[in-house]
C-alpha positions as CSV (number, residue, x, y, z in Angstrom):
1,M,49.2,88.3,130.1
2,N,48.4,89.5,133.6
3,A,49.3,93.0,134.9
4,N,52.3,91.6,136.9
5,T,53.9,90.1,133.8
6,K,53.5,93.4,131.9
7,K,55.0,95.3,134.8
8,W,58.1,93.2,134.9
9,G,58.4,93.2,131.1
10,I,58.4,97.0,131.1
11,I,61.0,97.1,133.9
12,G,63.2,94.7,132.0
13,I,63.1,96.8,128.8
14,I,63.9,100.0,130.8
15,A,66.8,98.3,132.5
16,A,68.2,97.0,129.2
17,V,68.0,100.5,127.6
18,A,69.7,102.0,130.7
19,L,72.5,99.5,130.6
20,V,73.1,100.1,126.9
21,A,73.1,103.9,127.5
22,I,75.6,103.6,130.3
23,F,77.9,101.4,128.2
24,L,77.9,103.9,125.3
25,M,78.5,106.8,127.6
26,T,81.4,105.2,129.5
27,R,83.2,104.0,126.3
28,P,86.7,105.4,126.5
29,S,87.2,108.5,124.4
30,H,91.0,108.5,124.9
31,L,93.7,106.1,123.9
32,S,96.5,105.1,126.3
33,G,99.7,103.2,125.9
34,R,101.9,102.3,123.0
35,Y,100.8,101.6,119.5
36,V,103.3,100.1,117.0
37,A,103.0,100.4,113.2
38,N,103.9,97.7,110.7
39,T,106.6,100.1,109.6
40,G,108.4,100.0,113.0
41,S,107.4,103.5,114.3
42,A,105.4,103.8,117.5
43,L,102.9,106.3,119.0
44,V,102.5,106.6,122.7
45,F,99.2,108.1,123.9
46,K,98.6,109.6,127.3
47,G,95.5,111.8,128.1
48,N,94.8,113.8,125.0
49,K,98.5,113.9,123.9
50,F,100.8,111.7,121.9
51,E,104.4,111.2,121.1
52,D,105.7,109.8,117.8
53,F,108.8,107.6,118.2
54,E,111.1,106.8,115.4
55,N,114.3,104.7,115.9
56,G,113.6,104.8,119.7
57,E,113.6,108.6,119.9
58,I,110.8,111.1,120.0
59,A,110.4,112.6,116.5
60,H,107.1,114.5,117.1
61,K,104.6,115.4,119.7
62,G,101.0,116.6,119.5
63,T,97.4,116.2,120.6
64,Y,94.6,114.0,119.3
65,E,90.9,113.8,119.1
66,I,88.5,110.9,118.6
67,K,85.1,111.4,117.0
68,D,83.1,108.3,116.2
69,D,85.7,106.0,114.6
70,E,88.0,108.8,113.3
71,L,91.3,109.5,115.0
72,K,92.8,112.9,114.3
73,L,96.4,113.6,115.3
74,S,97.6,117.2,115.3
75,F,101.3,117.9,115.5
76,S,102.4,120.6,118.0
77,D,105.1,121.8,115.7
78,G,102.5,122.8,113.1
79,N,103.5,120.1,110.6
80,G,99.9,119.2,109.8
81,T,97.3,116.7,110.8
82,I,97.0,112.9,110.3
83,T,93.6,111.1,110.2
84,A,93.1,107.4,110.8
85,K,90.2,105.0,111.1
86,L,90.0,103.6,114.7
87,A,88.8,100.1,115.3
88,K,85.7,99.7,117.5
89,D,87.8,98.1,120.3
90,N,90.4,100.9,120.2
91,Q,93.2,98.3,119.7
92,T,94.2,99.2,116.2
93,F,93.9,102.0,113.7
94,D,94.7,102.5,110.0
95,L,96.1,105.7,108.6
96,E,93.9,107.4,106.0
97,S,95.4,110.8,105.3
98,T,98.6,112.6,106.2
99,G,97.9,115.9,104.5
100,N,100.7,115.2,102.1
101,A,99.7,113.8,98.7
102,I,103.0,111.8,98.2
103,A,102.9,110.4,101.8
104,D,99.2,109.5,101.4
105,L,100.2,107.0,98.7
106,F,101.9,104.9,101.5
107,A,99.7,105.9,104.4
108,S,96.9,103.5,103.5
109,N,99.2,100.5,104.1
110,I,100.2,101.6,107.6
111,K,98.4,100.0,110.6
112,Y,99.1,100.6,114.3
113,T,98.4,98.0,116.9
114,K,98.3,98.4,120.7
115,K,101.2,96.6,122.4
């Protein structure tokens, strides 16, 4: 290989690493819009807040955080925290824990999908 080929190879590698880094840093850390569960309830996300709708009316409000693939919903009325596993594309999430042993028996079957 000549010096010119090596130079362009190094530039190409640096550019690829920079593009991957930019992609990872700009990945959305917030959800937005309406997510509907297979049970009929819905969560609407805006900024770092959410509203829980049941039968078309707001049942609960709160805030949420995303860390890696974990979604943590905290209710503003102090009624606990729910954790869910978020899909890589942020289009779905599956409930994992509700903080209530009895409710947790059913939570593992609840999946929310963006609509």
